[in-house]
C-alpha positions in Angstrom: 29.5 68.6 181.6 31.8 66.3 179.5 29.0 65.9 176.9 28.7 69.7 176.7 32.4 70.1 176.0 32.3 67.4 173.4 29.4 69.1 171.7 31.1 72.5 171.8 34.3 70.9 170.3 32.2 69.3 167.6 30.5 72.6 166.7 33.9 74.4 166.5 35.3 71.7 164.2 32.2 71.9 162.0 32.4 75.7 161.7 36.1 75.6 160.9 35.6 72.9 158.3 32.8 74.8 156.7 34.8 78.0 156.5 37.7 76.1 154.9 35.5 74.3 152.5 33.8 77.6 151.4 37.0 78.8 149.7 38.1 76.5 146.8 40.2 76.5 143.7 38.7 74.7 140.7 41.4 73.6 138.3 41.0 72.4 134.7 44.0 71.4 132.6 43.7 71.0 128.8 46.4 69.8 126.3 46.4 71.5 122.9 49.1 72.2 120.3 52.1 71.1 122.4 50.9 73.2 125.4 49.2 72.4 128.7 46.6 75.1 129.1 45.5 75.8 132.6 42.2 77.3 133.7 41.4 77.9 137.4 39.0 79.8 139.5 39.2 80.8 143.1 35.8 80.9 144.8 34.3 82.7 147.8 37.1 85.0 148.9 35.4 88.4 148.7 34.0 88.9 152.2 33.1 92.3 153.5 36.6 92.6 155.0 38.2 92.0 151.6 36.0 94.6 150.0 36.8 97.1 152.8 40.6 96.5 152.4 40.4 97.0 148.6 38.3 100.1 148.9 40.8 101.6 151.4 43.3 101.9 148.5 45.7 99.1 149.7 47.3 97.3 146.8 46.4 93.6 147.1 48.1 90.8 145.1 46.7 87.3 144.6 49.6 85.0 143.8 49.0 81.6 142.3 51.8 79.0 142.3 51.0 76.5 139.5 52.8 73.2 139.1 52.6 70.5 136.5 53.4 67.3 138.4 53.6 63.6 137.9 52.7 61.2 140.6 55.1 58.5 141.8 54.2 55.3 143.5 57.3 54.8 145.7 58.7 58.3 145.9 57.6 61.9 146.1 55.7 63.3 143.2 57.9 65.0 140.6 57.4 68.6 139.5 57.8 68.8 135.8 57.4 72.6 135.4 56.3 75.4 137.7 54.9 78.9 137.0 53.7 81.9 139.1 50.7 83.9 138.0 49.8 87.1 139.9 46.8 89.4 139.8 47.0 92.8 141.5 44.3 95.3 142.4 44.5 98.9 143.5 41.4 101.0 144.0 41.5 104.7 143.4 38.8 106.3 145.7 39.0 109.6 143.8 38.2 108.2 140.4 36.3 105.2 141.8 38.2 102.9 139.4 40.1 99.7 139.9 43.6 99.3 138.4 44.2 95.6 137.8 47.3 93.9 136.5 48.2 90.3 135.6 51.6 88.8 135.3 52.9 85.3 134.4 56.4 84.4 135.6 57.2 88.0 136.1 56.2 89.1 132.6 53.4 91.6 132.4 50.4 90.1 130.7 47.7 92.7 130.9 46.8 96.0 132.6 43.3 97.4 132.7 41.4 100.2 134.5 37.9 99.0 135.4 34.8 100.7 136.6 32.9 97.7 138.0 33.9 95.8 141.1 32.5 92.5 139.8 34.7 92.6 136.7 37.7 93.5 138.9 36.9 90.4 141.1 36.9 88.2 138.0 40.3 89.6 137.0 41.7 88.5 140.4 40.2 85.1 140.6 39.3 83.6 137.2 41.9 82.5 134.7 41.1 80.8 131.3 43.4 78.6 129.3 46.7 80.1 130.3 49.5 78.5 128.2 51.8 77.9 131.1 53.5 74.6 130.2 54.9 72.7 127.3 53.6 69.2 126.7 56.6 68.2 124.5 58.4 66.4 127.3 55.4 64.6 128.7 55.2 60.8 128.3 52.2 59.6 126.2 49.4 57.8 128.2 50.9 58.9 131.5 48.9 60.5 134.3 49.8 64.0 135.4 48.2 66.7 137.5 48.2 70.4 137.8 48.2 71.9 141.3 47.4 75.5 142.0 48.2 77.2 145.4 46.9 80.7 146.1 48.0 83.2 148.6 47.8 87.0 149.1 50.4 89.7 149.4 50.8 91.3 151.8 51.1 87.9 153.5 49.6 89.1 156.7 46.3 89.8 155.0 44.2 87.9 157.5 41.0 89.3 155.9 41.5 86.9 152.9 42.9 83.8 154.6 41.6 83.9 158.2 43.3 80.6 159.1 46.7 81.9 157.9 47.6 79.4 155.2 47.4 79.0 151.5 44.5 77.3 149.7 45.1 74.8 147.0 43.3 72.8 144.3 44.4 70.2 141.8 43.1 68.3 138.7 44.5 65.1 137.2 44.7 64.3 133.5 46.1 61.6 131.3 48.3 62.9 128.5 47.2 61.4 125.2 49.5 62.1 122.3 
């Protein structure tokens, strides 16, 4: 009987780990023209539950907290700059169109009305070369990293994050001036 319990516990841990590993954020920083450009992609969040919620007409917001940080050996890592990027979707069942919006730090970036679900998904989860941070204050030949944390609004949207917490990804880079 103890072996059966141990095996059951191992299976539960494996299933939970697999579900957590399935959703990831890939982050890619790039420095160009006194800016740190950030690309990121959130993978594997569109389950049947998410699609059902979107098609019910509920407005769903994916919020991304993006931080430019520098590691410290004897102290906590230091946040150099921070930004918030949001992508919102609202489906209109009458017209069968998706209204999607993007904001960066509260400023409206783009608004589109889309016909295709796959394109709307990309709007919510894929971001290319966002000029979020200045590189003017960065120290040459120092190592930095960009961390992106994602969550949904409404926060009780268990259909997106079934374990009830945010998902995060990061990427390190050396600033060469």
